[in-house]
N, C-alpha and C positions, 0 to 999 in steps of 0.2 A: 627618671628613669634610671637613675643609681641602684632604685631596686630593684628592676626588672636585671639588671647587667647579673646584679648578689644571686638572683633566685637560683632556683637547678638547672631550670630547665636552658639557660644560657650558658650554663660549661657545660651544657650537653654536648653542645654544640661546636664549642673550644675542644679542639687536637693539639696540640705542640709535635711536631715532629721533625725532630731537627734544626732546621737553620730555619725551615718555614711554618710561617704558624695559620690555620687553616681556622678563620672565624666566620659559621657563618660557609656562605657559598662563594664568599672576595678571600682570595687566596692574597696575601699583606708578606712582603718579602722584607728580611731583616737587612741592615746596610751590608752587613759582610757579605750578602752573599752579592747585591747591586756587581753588575763592573762597571768601574771606573771609565775605560776607554770603549770606546768603539774601534770593535776589529773593521780592520779596512780592508773592503773586495777588493779581491784578485781582478786583477786585468786579462782580460783571455789571451789578449794577440799583442803585444809592442809593434807592432807593423802597423802600421795606416793601408786605409784600405785605397786604392788607388779607382775604386767606384764610388764613395761616399758624394762625388764633387757631381759628377754628369746628372746621376738619381736622384740624388739633392737639385736639380735647376729642373731636372724633366717634373719631379713632381709640384715642386712651384709653378712651373710654367702649365698641368696640367690643374691645379689650385685657379688660375686665373679666371675669371671670365670672358672670354674672347668674343666676338661679334656675331661668331655666327651661334655660339652657345646660347647666346642671348635672345636670342631669332627664333631660335627654334624654342625655348622657354617663353617666351611673349608671346608665338605661334600656337603651343602648344595650351598657353593660359586664357586667352582666345578662346579656341577652339571649348574649352571647358565653357566659358563663361554666354557661348554660346549656344551648346548642348544645352545648358542650364535655363537656360532661359523659351525656347522651343519646348522645354520639358513643362516650363510655369506655363508657358502659351497651352499646348496640348490639354495638360489637365484642367485651366478652367473652361477648356473648350466641353470636355467632357463631362464637366460638372452643370453648365450651361446647357447642353443637350439633353441631360441628365432630367434636369427642373424642367424644359420644355417637355422633356417626355412623361414626367408624373402628372404636368397640366393635361398635356390631352387625354392619359388613363382620368383624369378627372373629370375632364366631359363627356367621354365616352360614358363612366360611368351614370353621370346625369342627362345625356343621351337615353341612353338602355334604361334607365323607370322611366323615363317620356314616353317612350314608345312601350313600354310595356302598360303604359296605365292606359295609352289611343288600345293600344289593343284589347283589353278588358270593355275599355267603353263599343268599340266594336262588334267585339262580342256580344254584348247586351242587346246592341239593338239585330243582330240577326237571330238572337234568339224565337222561336214563335212564341211561346207565352208571354214576351213581353211584347208581342211587336201585337198578338191578340188582345191582351192587358190595356193596350193603348186605345186603342178603333173597337174598342165597347166602350170604354170608360171613359176617356178624355175627348175621342172623335163621334161616341155618338151613335158608330155602327149596329149593327144585329147581327147575327149570324146569317146566312141563308136558311129558308124553310123548303123541306122537300118537292111543292110543286112547283118553289123559284127553281130549280137547279135539270137543265132538258142535260142527260146524257145521249152523245153517238155512237158511232161504231166508228172505229176508224182504222182507212182500206189501208193506208200508205203507214210504213213505220217512221219514213221521213218526216213527213209534214204535210199541213190541212191548208189546201186552197180553200178560199169561203169568198165564194160566187154571189154568194144571195144572203142579204138580211138572215138572220134566224128566223124563221118564224114565231107569233108569237102568242098567247090564249086567246084573243080578243074576240 
């Protein structure tokens, strides 16, 4: 430390300005420049104020906690606490509703998947190629020949009434 004080860097920051001495960024005063006595503050007025006692009593009265003030403070506190509890209850209800909505949406997704699977299965059974394959291969049916088909002329466009049996070739 002593080597540091004797270096040129230390002396370059030290300046002597009369009675005051600067050492870096701190200012030191010599004993001669320090005041020995405190200066006495001047009084503004020698007269006493006549309003200080009533004002003092008024301030003291307003600083006290009176019964109406306590009732107002307690009612405001209870109202605030009640509103906080109400907000927490509503938030929990909203969270429960969101949870049930998510559950229902999952159920809807599962039902739609099942519905699509059933719709695909129904589409297979109405496919004419599938019906022909099942009828000919599984059930052993054969496609009719031309002599087994009887054509007739339709006279009315709405429906046909059959009064007798269709004639056979016997």
